[in-house]
Every structure is written in C-alpha cells, then in structure tokens.
VEXDREN-765303 format. One record per atom (N, C-alpha, C): residue number from 1; atom name; x, y, z. Coordinates in steps of 0.001 Angstrom, whole numbers, plus 500000, padded with zeros to 6 digits. Example, Ala and Ser with C-alpha at 12.3 -4.5 7.8 and 13.67 -1.06 7.14 Angstrom:
BAPA   i at     xx     yy     zz
BAPA   1  N 513190 494310 507800
BAPA   1 CA 512300 495500 507800
BAPA   1  C 513200 496700 507800
BAPA   2  N 512850 497750 507080
BAPA   2 CA 513670 498940 507140
BAPA   2  C 512900 500030 507870
END
This chain:
BAPA   i at     xx     yy     zz
BAPA   1  N 211407 189835 658248
BAPA   1 CA 210770 189338 658807
BAPA   1  C 210147 189466 659840
BAPA   2  N 208400 189948 659961
BAPA   2 CA 208717 190474 661976
BAPA   2  C 208371 189070 662609
BAPA   3  N 208382 189532 663805
BAPA   3 CA 208476 188253 665185
BAPA   3  C 206578 188166 665182
BAPA   4  N 206258 187183 665642
BAPA   4 CA 205202 186819 665785
BAPA   4  C 204967 186631 667186
BAPA   5  N 204529 187802 668043
BAPA   5 CA 203491 188083 669240
BAPA   5  C 203104 187036 670095
BAPA   6  N 203338 186335 671237
BAPA   6 CA 202546 185362 671450
BAPA   6  C 200922 185309 671518
BAPA   7  N 200924 186645 672077
BAPA   7 CA 199335 186848 671939
BAPA   7  C 198993 186687 671043
BAPA   8  N 199198 186750 669616
BAPA   8 CA 198293 186520 668106
BAPA   8  C 198538 185714 667942
BAPA   9  N 198716 184276 668394
BAPA   9 CA 198314 183120 667421
BAPA   9  C 197062 182919 666668
BAPA  10  N 195886 183589 667527
BAPA  10 CA 194532 183285 667028
BAPA  10  C 193623 184355 666356
BAPA  11  N 194669 185664 665920
BAPA  11 CA 194278 186403 664991
BAPA  11  C 194091 185973 663627
BAPA  12  N 193303 186817 663189
BAPA  12 CA 192747 186350 661789
BAPA  12  C 193917 186518 661120
BAPA  13  N 193713 186233 660078
BAPA  13 CA 195134 185360 659237
BAPA  13  C 194470 186217 658101
BAPA  14  N 195637 187091 657116
BAPA  14 CA 195376 187800 656383
BAPA  14  C 196176 187619 655056
BAPA  15  N 195384 187492 653910
BAPA  15 CA 195844 186646 652608
BAPA  15  C 197904 187094 652178
BAPA  16  N 198230 186597 651684
BAPA  16 CA 199692 186431 651729
BAPA  16  C 199998 186191 650201
BAPA  17  N 201198 186497 649685
BAPA  17 CA 201786 185922 648599
BAPA  17  C 202549 184101 649157
BAPA  18  N 202417 183275 648163
BAPA  18 CA 202780 181863 648763
BAPA  18  C 204385 182517 649449
BAPA  19  N 205085 183055 648879
BAPA  19 CA 206784 183370 649397
BAPA  19  C 206150 183419 650823
BAPA  20  N 205701 184425 650618
BAPA  20 CA 205353 185214 652452
BAPA  20  C 204340 184272 653170
BAPA  21  N 203778 183466 652952
BAPA  21 CA 203262 182831 653586
BAPA  21  C 203781 181533 653873
BAPA  22  N 204792 180864 652856
BAPA  22 CA 205831 180338 653181
BAPA  22  C 206554 180620 654770
BAPA  23  N 207273 181889 654441
BAPA  23 CA 208119 182511 655446
BAPA  23  C 207383 182513 656526
BAPA  24  N 205893 183013 656858
BAPA  24 CA 205506 182945 657765
BAPA  24  C 205151 181392 658943
BAPA  25  N 205138 180575 657843
BAPA  25 CA 205190 179176 658458
BAPA  25  C 206019 178876 658749
BAPA  26  N 207103 179067 658130
BAPA  26 CA 208560 179015 658834
BAPA  26  C 208917 179111 660021
BAPA  27  N 208392 180592 660445
BAPA  27 CA 208664 181663 661417
BAPA  27  C 207520 181216 662631
BAPA  28  N 206406 180931 662355
BAPA  28 CA 205610 179905 663184
BAPA  28  C 206120 178711 663680
BAPA  29  N 206443 177888 663024
BAPA  29 CA 207458 176833 663406
BAPA  29  C 208343 177211 664480
BAPA  30  N 209251 177751 664094
BAPA  30 CA 210215 177929 664787
BAPA  30  C 210126 178402 666474
BAPA  31  N 208809 179396 666246
BAPA  31 CA 208588 179960 667185
BAPA  31  C 207461 178920 668241
BAPA  32  N 206992 177999 667449
BAPA  32 CA 206321 176644 668647
BAPA  32  C 205179 177550 668685
BAPA  33  N 204652 177756 667499
BAPA  33 CA 202935 178187 667332
BAPA  33  C 201940 176748 667446
BAPA  34  N 200985 177154 668337
BAPA  34 CA 200352 176184 668058
BAPA  34  C 199846 175374 666659
BAPA  35  N 199634 173861 667010
BAPA  35 CA 199321 173062 665888
BAPA  35  C 198300 173691 664759
BAPA  36  N 196944 173988 665718
BAPA  36 CA 195519 174423 665399
BAPA  36  C 196321 176221 664604
BAPA  37  N 196750 176836 665038
BAPA  37 CA 197238 178162 663807
BAPA  37  C 198399 177432 663016
BAPA  38  N 199622 176867 663013
BAPA  38 CA 200131 175888 661858
BAPA  38  C 199078 175409 660924
BAPA  39  N 197890 175333 661057
BAPA  39 CA 197028 174633 660264
BAPA  39  C 196184 175257 659705
BAPA  40  N 196475 176545 659701
BAPA  40 CA 195377 177411 659796
BAPA  40  C 196438 178148 658188
BAPA  41  N 197931 178218 659139
BAPA  41 CA 199144 179026 657833
BAPA  41  C 198669 178100 656656
BAPA  42  N 198985 176838 657155
BAPA  42 CA 199401 175980 655821
BAPA  42  C 198327 175989 655001
BAPA  43  N 197059 176248 655850
BAPA  43 CA 195810 176439 654678
BAPA  43  C 196060 177451 653533
BAPA  44  N 196415 178650 654610
BAPA  44 CA 196712 180132 653690
BAPA  44  C 197785 179870 652961
BAPA  45  N 198802 179360 653068
BAPA  45 CA 199605 178952 652342
BAPA  45  C 199517 178229 650880
BAPA  46  N 198478 177381 651048
BAPA  46 CA 198031 176891 650043
BAPA  46  C 197074 177169 649361
BAPA  47  N 196742 178002 649770
BAPA  47 CA 195554 179147 648927
BAPA  47  C 195915 180157 648239
BAPA  48  N 196992 180356 648506
BAPA  48 CA 198200 181762 648080
BAPA  48  C 198815 181163 646701
BAPA  49  N 199177 179855 647015
BAPA  49 CA 199857 178581 646146
BAPA  49  C 198821 178887 644649
BAPA  50  N 197790 178083 645097
BAPA  50 CA 196744 177667 644444
BAPA  50  C 196228 178941 643737
BAPA  51  N 196281 180096 644235
BAPA  51 CA 195878 181728 643567
BAPA  51  C 196744 182254 642700
BAPA  52  N 197981 181535 642543
BAPA  52 CA 199081 182087 642057
BAPA  52  C 199061 181252 641088
BAPA  53  N 199188 180021 640990
BAPA  53 CA 198865 179067 639744
BAPA  53  C 198164 179458 639144
BAPA  54  N 196490 179781 639426
BAPA  54 CA 195823 180210 638508
BAPA  54  C 196348 181169 637773
BAPA  55  N 196271 182098 638312
BAPA  55 CA 196941 183810 637959
BAPA  55  C 197954 183096 636557
BAPA  56  N 198507 182990 637081
BAPA  56 CA 199994 182154 636216
BAPA  56  C 199218 181517 635083
BAPA  57  N 198344 180181 635169
BAPA  57 CA 197833 180015 633842
BAPA  57  C 196963 180798 633114
BAPA  58  N 196047 181776 633339
BAPA  58 CA 195468 182495 633019
BAPA  58  C 196267 183314 632276
BAPA  59  N 197288 183988 632984
BAPA  59 CA 198493 184876 631519
BAPA  59  C 198662 184132 630943
BAPA  60  N 199022 183049 630866
BAPA  60 CA 199745 181730 629910
BAPA  60  C 198451 181665 628674
BAPA  61  N 197189 181491 628830
BAPA  61 CA 196214 181148 628403
BAPA  61  C 196151 182477 627538
BAPA  62  N 195715 183524 628103
BAPA  62 CA 195749 184706 627268
BAPA  62  C 197142 184938 626271
BAPA  63  N 198423 184765 626535
BAPA  63 CA 199218 184495 625660
BAPA  63  C 199443 183818 624441
BAPA  64  N 198560 183057 624906
BAPA  64 CA 198436 181578 623734
BAPA  64  C 197593 182087 623099
BAPA  65  N 196644 182447 623254
BAPA  65 CA 195373 182758 622332
BAPA  65  C 195459 184260 621398
BAPA  66  N 196916 185120 622206
BAPA  66 CA 197017 186091 621407
BAPA  66  C 198444 185510 620207
BAPA  67  N 198996 184382 620501
BAPA  67 CA 199703 183781 619335
BAPA  67  C 199208 182773 618567
BAPA  68  N 198187 182364 618575
BAPA  68 CA 197436 180746 617848
BAPA  68  C 196596 181282 616924
BAPA  69  N 196760 181169 615669
BAPA  69 CA 196159 181642 614767
BAPA  69  C 194511 180718 614591
BAPA  70  N 193417 181368 613793
BAPA  70 CA 192450 180381 613555
BAPA  70  C 193220 179065 612449
BAPA  71  N 192912 178004 613281
BAPA  71 CA 193199 176855 612034
BAPA  71  C 192550 176274 611097
BAPA  72  N 193022 175991 609892
BAPA  72 CA 191987 176320 608861
BAPA  72  C 192030 174964 608644
BAPA  73  N 190402 174733 608060
BAPA  73 CA 189918 173172 607927
BAPA  73  C 190839 172596 606417
BAPA  74  N 191438 171805 606874
BAPA  74 CA 192013 171473 605679
BAPA  74  C 191809 170102 605354
BAPA  75  N 190840 169474 605590
BAPA  75 CA 190066 168118 605493
BAPA  75  C 188690 168104 605257
BAPA  76  N 188542 167119 604358
BAPA  76 CA 187248 166892 603828
BAPA  76  C 186353 165749 604030
BAPA  77  N 185856 165787 605122
BAPA  77 CA 184898 164640 605311
BAPA  77  C 183759 164620 604175
BAPA  78  N 182914 162672 604583
BAPA  78 CA 182171 162784 603555
BAPA  78  C 180861 162013 604335
BAPA  79  N 179525 162178 604393
BAPA  79 CA 178761 161308 605108
BAPA  79  C 178016 160825 603596
BAPA  80  N 177581 159376 604376
BAPA  80 CA 176588 158581 603747
BAPA  80  C 175385 158324 604152
BAPA  81  N 174443 158804 603823
BAPA  81 CA 172923 158732 604468
BAPA  81  C 172615 157883 604322
BAPA  82  N 171553 157615 605333
BAPA  82 CA 170605 156264 605042
BAPA  82  C 170146 155646 604113
BAPA  83  N 169520 157191 603029
BAPA  83 CA 168710 157007 601420
BAPA  83  C 169931 156542 600850
BAPA  84  N 171121 156429 601051
BAPA  84 CA 172049 156336 600053
BAPA  84  C 172247 157822 599278
BAPA  85  N 172059 158804 599715
BAPA  85 CA 172957 160148 599117
BAPA  85  C 173791 160487 599906
BAPA  86  N 174373 162054 600068
BAPA  86 CA 174987 162188 601203
BAPA  86  C 175800 163510 601162
BAPA  87  N 176992 163889 601971
BAPA  87 CA 177122 165457 601848
BAPA  87  C 178800 165490 602110
BAPA  88  N 179679 166164 601856
BAPA  88 CA 180794 166341 602867
BAPA  88  C 180983 167938 603283
BAPA  89  N 182062 167797 604130
BAPA  89 CA 182104 169303 604559
BAPA  89  C 183434 169313 605161
BAPA  90  N 183792 170440 605463
BAPA  90 CA 185515 170651 606033
BAPA  90  C 185506 170409 607226
BAPA  91  N 186849 170089 607787
BAPA  91 CA 187320 170111 608706
BAPA  91  C 188661 170287 609263
BAPA  92  N 189170 170812 610041
BAPA  92 CA 190568 170929 610786
BAPA  92  C 190879 169599 611283
BAPA  93  N 191734 168921 611025
BAPA  93 CA 192471 167712 611434
BAPA  93  C 193269 167548 613297
BAPA  94  N 192644 166474 613801
BAPA  94 CA 193715 166784 615185
BAPA  94  C 194944 166932 614787
BAPA  95  N 195478 166411 613907
BAPA  95 CA 196689 166595 613642
BAPA  95  C 197455 167499 613086
BAPA  96  N 196873 168485 612684
BAPA  96 CA 196725 169963 611878
BAPA  96  C 196474 170691 613186
BAPA  97  N 195762 170457 614003
BAPA  97 CA 195739 171069 615344
BAPA  97  C 196749 171027 616719
BAPA  98  N 196827 170109 616385
BAPA  98 CA 198126 169451 617751
BAPA  98  C 199542 169800 617039
BAPA  99  N 199520 170177 615505
BAPA  99 CA 200990 170695 615211
BAPA  99  C 200636 171930 615066
BAPA 100  N 199889 172814 615252
BAPA 100 CA 199612 174331 615262
BAPA 100  C 199805 174657 616882
BAPA 101  N 199138 173928 617430
BAPA 101 CA 199074 174454 618522
BAPA 101  C 199996 174189 619738
BAPA 102  N 201429 172782 619758
BAPA 102 CA 202237 172599 620368
BAPA 102  C 203055 173333 621074
BAPA 103  N 203673 174092 619768
BAPA 103 CA 204693 174560 619717
BAPA 103  C 204410 176394 620465
BAPA 104  N 202865 176612 620484
BAPA 104 CA 202446 177776 620942
BAPA 104  C 202722 177945 622310
BAPA 105  N 201848 176461 622631
BAPA 105 CA 201366 175925 624078
BAPA 105  C 202899 175761 624755
BAPA 106  N 204093 175670 624319
BAPA 106 CA 204965 175069 624653
BAPA 106  C 205937 176322 625628
BAPA 107  N 205815 177438 624235
BAPA 107 CA 206515 178560 624354
BAPA 107  C 205737 179075 625993
BAPA 108  N 204653 178918 626476
BAPA 108 CA 203745 179817 627220
BAPA 108  C 204005 179142 628598
BAPA 109  N 204663 177781 628618
BAPA 109 CA 204419 176817 629821
BAPA 109  C 203274 176060 629722
BAPA 110  N 202567 175810 628785
BAPA 110 CA 201301 174919 628672
BAPA 110  C 201670 173405 627869
BAPA 111  N 200905 172400 628201
BAPA 111 CA 200708 171718 627720
BAPA 111  C 199489 170736 627902
BAPA 112  N 199055 169371 627327
BAPA 112 CA 197800 168924 627391
BAPA 112  C 197986 167719 627537
BAPA 113  N 196411 166947 627956
BAPA 113 CA 196987 165004 627578
BAPA 113  C 195243 164758 627748
BAPA 114  N 195031 163823 627499
BAPA 114 CA 193663 163286 627527
BAPA 114  C 193426 161457 628481
BAPA 115  N 192227 161882 628890
BAPA 115 CA 191640 160287 629511
BAPA 115  C 190632 160088 629092
BAPA 116  N 190341 158529 628732
BAPA 116 CA 189378 158433 628029
BAPA 116  C 188329 157375 629055
BAPA 117  N 187244 157143 628696
BAPA 117 CA 186388 155946 628634
BAPA 117  C 185350 155294 628029
BAPA 118  N 185481 154479 627590
BAPA 118 CA 184041 153571 627120
BAPA 118  C 183337 153281 628544
BAPA 119  N 182277 153783 627890
BAPA 119 CA 180719 152873 628522
BAPA 119  C 180013 152517 627799
BAPA 120  N 179612 151198 627679
BAPA 120 CA 178654 151164 626797
BAPA 120  C 179023 150955 625264
BAPA 121  N 178009 151985 624792
BAPA 121 CA 178082 152098 623107
BAPA 121  C 178635 153536 622861
BAPA 122  N 179445 154389 624246
BAPA 122 CA 179521 155872 624402
BAPA 122  C 180998 155678 624872
BAPA 123  N 181619 157215 624395
BAPA 123 CA 182856 157487 624807
BAPA 123  C 183053 158640 625347
BAPA 124  N 183823 158847 626657
BAPA 124 CA 183998 160185 627092
BAPA 124  C 185465 160210 627305
BAPA 125  N 185914 161240 626821
BAPA 125 CA 187246 161990 626300
BAPA 125  C 187304 163296 627541
BAPA 126  N 188265 163268 628082
BAPA 126 CA 188497 164322 629152
BAPA 126  C 190160 164668 628605
BAPA 127  N 190013 166048 628264
BAPA 127 CA 191440 166995 627885
BAPA 127  C 191979 168041 628941
BAPA 128  N 192930 167660 629421
BAPA 128 CA 193350 168256 630883
BAPA 128  C 194489 169489 630135
BAPA 129  N 194139 170772 630599
BAPA 129 CA 194894 171199 629790
BAPA 129  C 196015 171814 631178
BAPA 130  N 197513 172049 631002
BAPA 130 CA 198301 172338 632654
BAPA 130  C 199371 173188 632332
BAPA 131  N 199581 173919 633301
BAPA 131 CA 200532 174856 633180
BAPA 131  C 201589 174406 633866
BAPA 132  N 203077 174558 633774
BAPA 132 CA 204255 174464 634590
BAPA 132  C 204081 174947 636371
BAPA 133  N 203100 176038 636228
BAPA 133 CA 203190 176838 637838
BAPA 133  C 202230 175712 638621
BAPA 134  N 201348 174667 637762
BAPA 134 CA 200694 173670 638787
BAPA 134  C 198953 173637 638336
BAPA 135  N 198628 174940 637694
BAPA 135 CA 196866 174866 637714
BAPA 135  C 196984 173900 636559
BAPA 136  N 195683 173468 636350
BAPA 136 CA 194914 173002 635068
BAPA 136  C 193720 172923 635179
BAPA 137  N 193169 172632 633842
BAPA 137 CA 191660 172504 633529
BAPA 137  C 191106 172088 632399
BAPA 138  N 190055 171684 632609
BAPA 138 CA 189266 170070 632018
BAPA 138  C 188462 170765 631337
BAPA 139  N 188486 169928 629746
BAPA 139 CA 186976 169612 629133
BAPA 139  C 186879 168143 629012
BAPA 140  N 185318 167999 628798
BAPA 140 CA 185089 167140 628648
BAPA 140  C 183762 166620 627522
BAPA 141  N 184326 165967 626931
BAPA 141 CA 183440 165741 625683
BAPA 141  C 183231 164442 625209
BAPA 142  N 182048 163710 625276
BAPA 142 CA 181227 162763 625204
BAPA 142  C 180564 162268 623781
BAPA 143  N 180716 160848 622966
BAPA 143 CA 180436 160792 621798
BAPA 143  C 180055 159126 621930
BAPA 144  N 178957 159073 620777
BAPA 144 CA 178531 157193 620994
BAPA 144  C 179213 157178 619984
BAPA 145  N 179840 155597 620402
BAPA 145 CA 180718 155161 619490
BAPA 145  C 180003 154021 618092
BAPA 146  N 178488 154021 618449
BAPA 146 CA 177780 152972 617551
BAPA 146  C 177089 154122 616650
BAPA 147  N 177654 153630 615116
BAPA 147 CA 177167 154325 613920
BAPA 147  C 176741 153497 613171
BAPA 148  N 176045 154173 611741
BAPA 148 CA 175596 152995 610814
BAPA 148  C 176932 152588 609703
BAPA 149  N 177541 152934 610151
BAPA 149 CA 178544 152640 608644
BAPA 149  C 179416 151176 608821
BAPA 150  N 179658 151141 607737
BAPA 150 CA 180513 149883 607521
BAPA 150  C 181595 149450 608129
BAPA 151  N 182079 150472 609016
BAPA 151 CA 183530 150097 609646
BAPA 151  C 183586 149165 610983
BAPA 152  N 184150 148160 611599
BAPA 152 CA 183996 147471 612239
BAPA 152  C 184349 147839 613909
BAPA 153  N 183779 147107 614744
BAPA 153 CA 183692 147938 615860
BAPA 153  C 184902 148378 616557
BAPA 154  N 185845 148186 616377
BAPA 154 CA 187549 148640 616978
BAPA 154  C 187700 150192 615928
BAPA 155  N 187246 149967 614382
BAPA 155 CA 187166 151282 613915
BAPA 155  C 186598 152525 614267
BAPA 156  N 185415 151936 614467
BAPA 156 CA 184305 152470 615044
BAPA 156  C 184533 153661 616444
BAPA 157  N 185293 152995 617378
BAPA 157 CA 185954 153655 618434
BAPA 157  C 187096 154457 618305
BAPA 158  N 187864 153689 617768
BAPA 158 CA 189296 154853 617140
BAPA 158  C 188789 155920 616661
BAPA 159  N 187527 155801 615722
BAPA 159 CA 186773 156598 614951
BAPA 159  C 186241 158251 615794
BAPA 160  N 185498 157547 616795
BAPA 160 CA 185187 157977 618087
BAPA 160  C 185932 159241 618826
BAPA 161  N 187448 158543 619087
BAPA 161 CA 188151 158279 620088
BAPA 161  C 188735 159566 619284
BAPA 162  N 189667 159730 618303
BAPA 162 CA 189783 161319 617710
BAPA 162  C 188511 162277 617206
BAPA 163  N 187698 161876 617249
BAPA 163 CA 186614 162812 617226
BAPA 163  C 186568 163597 618582
BAPA 164  N 185823 162447 619331
BAPA 164 CA 186289 163251 621138
BAPA 164  C 187529 164101 621066
BAPA 165  N 188667 164011 620955
BAPA 165 CA 190151 163916 621491
BAPA 165  C 189756 165904 620593
BAPA 166  N 189645 165580 619234
BAPA 166 CA 189646 166769 618536
BAPA 166  C 188862 167890 618782
BAPA 167  N 187530 167803 619409
BAPA 167 CA 186534 168600 619925
BAPA 167  C 186907 169178 621418
BAPA 168  N 187242 168037 622636
BAPA 168 CA 187849 168392 623859
BAPA 168  C 188595 169324 623773
BAPA 169  N 189927 169113 622980
BAPA 169 CA 191245 169887 622953
BAPA 169  C 190900 170841 622261
BAPA 170  N 190091 171213 621083
BAPA 170 CA 189498 172610 620738
BAPA 170  C 188673 173970 621986
BAPA 171  N 187684 172721 622786
BAPA 171 CA 187362 173387 623982
BAPA 171  C 187897 173634 625198
BAPA 172  N 189328 173177 625539
BAPA 172 CA 189709 173124 626488
BAPA 172  C 190654 174478 626492
BAPA 173  N 191248 174719 625181
BAPA 173 CA 191979 175429 624625
BAPA 173  C 191547 176634 624042
BAPA 174  N 190052 176959 623910
BAPA 174 CA 189187 177590 623774
BAPA 174  C 189549 178246 622151
BAPA 175  N 190289 177545 621104
BAPA 175 CA 190587 178197 620101
BAPA 175  C 189193 178068 618515
BAPA 176  N 189638 177971 617409
BAPA 176 CA 188338 177877 616722
BAPA 176  C 189527 177880 615603
BAPA 177  N 188265 177029 614374
BAPA 177 CA 189113 176598 613208
BAPA 177  C 188060 177140 611836
BAPA 178  N 188987 177301 610762
BAPA 178 CA 187704 178052 609715
BAPA 178  C 188241 177615 608559
BAPA 179  N 187663 178333 607825
BAPA 179 CA 188124 178073 606301
BAPA 179  C 189620 178300 605314
BAPA 180  N 189935 177477 605454
BAPA 180 CA 191256 177866 604199
BAPA 180  C 191516 179241 603560
BAPA 181  N 192623 179872 604206
BAPA 181 CA 193054 181331 603908
BAPA 181  C 193651 181601 602334
BAPA 182  N 192675 182157 601744
BAPA 182 CA 193309 182186 599876
BAPA 182  C 193836 183089 599586
BAPA 183  N 194251 184199 600930
BAPA 183 CA 195188 184876 600241
BAPA 183  C 194585 186109 599800
BAPA 184  N 192852 186542 599649
BAPA 184 CA 192275 187103 599203
BAPA 184  C 191494 186841 597580
BAPA 185  N 192316 185948 597361
BAPA 185 CA 192116 185725 596037
BAPA 185  C 190433 185184 595538
BAPA 186  N 189649 184864 596965
BAPA 186 CA 188061 184488 596337
BAPA 186  C 187696 186446 596371
BAPA 187  N 187748 186908 596838
BAPA 187 CA 187690 188078 596668
BAPA 187  C 188026 189302 596000
BAPA 188  N 189525 188885 595797
BAPA 188 CA 189706 189683 594289
BAPA 188  C 189222 189090 592841
BAPA 189  N 189112 187931 593364
BAPA 189 CA 188097 187328 591487
BAPA 189  C 186859 187760 591556
BAPA 190  N 186056 188124 592834
BAPA 190 CA 184521 188419 592761
BAPA 190  C 184673 189853 592176
BAPA 191  N 186098 190695 593171
BAPA 191 CA 186035 192370 592460
BAPA 191  C 186224 192803 590947
BAPA 192  N 187211 191398 590549
BAPA 192 CA 187329 191813 589032
BAPA 192  C 186585 191814 588495
BAPA 193  N 185306 191041 588439
BAPA 193 CA 184119 191046 587841
BAPA 193  C 183014 192067 587923
BAPA 194  N 182002 192285 586995
BAPA 194 CA 180899 193185 587126
BAPA 194  C 180121 192556 588134
BAPA 195  N 179531 193991 588903
BAPA 195 CA 178526 193357 590273
BAPA 195  C 177568 192903 589476
BAPA 196  N 176832 191721 590345
BAPA 196 CA 175557 191767 589900
BAPA 196  C 174127 192122 590759
BAPA 197  N 173034 192119 590545
BAPA 197 CA 172042 192621 591090
BAPA 197  C 172291 192337 592873
BAPA 198  N 172643 191506 593121
BAPA 198 CA 172498 190945 594182
BAPA 198  C 173494 191069 595215
BAPA 199  N 174699 191550 594463
BAPA 199 CA 175800 191979 595067
BAPA 199  C 175854 193931 595268
END
C-alpha cells in the first residue's frame, strides 16, 4: 500500500475495486484524513462494492440461463366463456417452474422471494431475485382478483396470487415455457407418411 500525502487529501478519487477501496479507507482513517475526504472514500468504496455485486449477479444469471431448460407446459387449463362456450390452453405450473429452477439457481448463488399487496380488487406481486454477493433485481406483475368464475373471494385471491407469482417469476428470471417435448415423435410420425400438397 502507498502512503497518502497530506497535500492530496482533496485530489480526485479514482475508481477502485472493493478490496482496494477498503484498504484506502482504512489507511485514510489511520492517517487522520479530514471527515469530508473520508466520506468521499466511503462513497467510492460503496460504489465499488455495488458494481462488483452487480457484475457477480449478471455473471450468475448468465450461467443460470445457460443451464436452465425451456420448462414444459405440462398442465391444461380450461376457460368457460360468458356465452357458455369454452376453450382450453396449456401452461407450466408454478410448482413445475420452481422444481426446475431452484436447484439451478442455488448452484449459481441465486434465490428468489415474493412480496404482494391487495388493493381493492387488484393484486400486485413483486418477485425479487437475489445473489449471494448482495445485488438483487425485481419484477412486478399486477392482476385483477375480480372475475366471473364461480369461486368465492378467497379462492379468487388465491388463484390470482398463484398466477401473478408464476408470471413475475418467469419475468424476473427471463425464462421461457414451451410445449412438452415428445422426443421428436410428432416429427417422426409426420415424416413417416406421404406428404400432402400443403406440406
């Protein structure tokens, strides 16, 4: 470490790595540097820590994305329309998403949690993804809790909470869901028959 000359207490501070900035701060305290300069050194140290934590978070998320598969839409939902008709759709359940991503997140020092708030007939869910180095990022998803289904109010809120958690989590992690993989069976079946004019 180099000594800080007394005449350079107010010199412009250069960016430093967290460990270097911490060393400078300790050295400045030992040398009796004025409070204003100590505050500047502390701010520099905190900025360096924040940058290092954000870089570690980005590196961990990149590694997570490289390891995380497309999660299959293994569940079927049914919607009844007001006219009495209906339709169905496929989706990846929150349980399946969590079961897939949690061990991969843990390997890369990542975790997530939710906060939620009900306001009138709307629910807002915030998913926060955290890294062990201290950086975190959030994704917010809002959904109405009032719908024409036959559920009671508590069931509607529970359904909205699960829905909002699912979408806020996939958004926060930047992951995708897709149709179940049939190991190419559909393509093989199509290829085994004669081609139609449309094909």
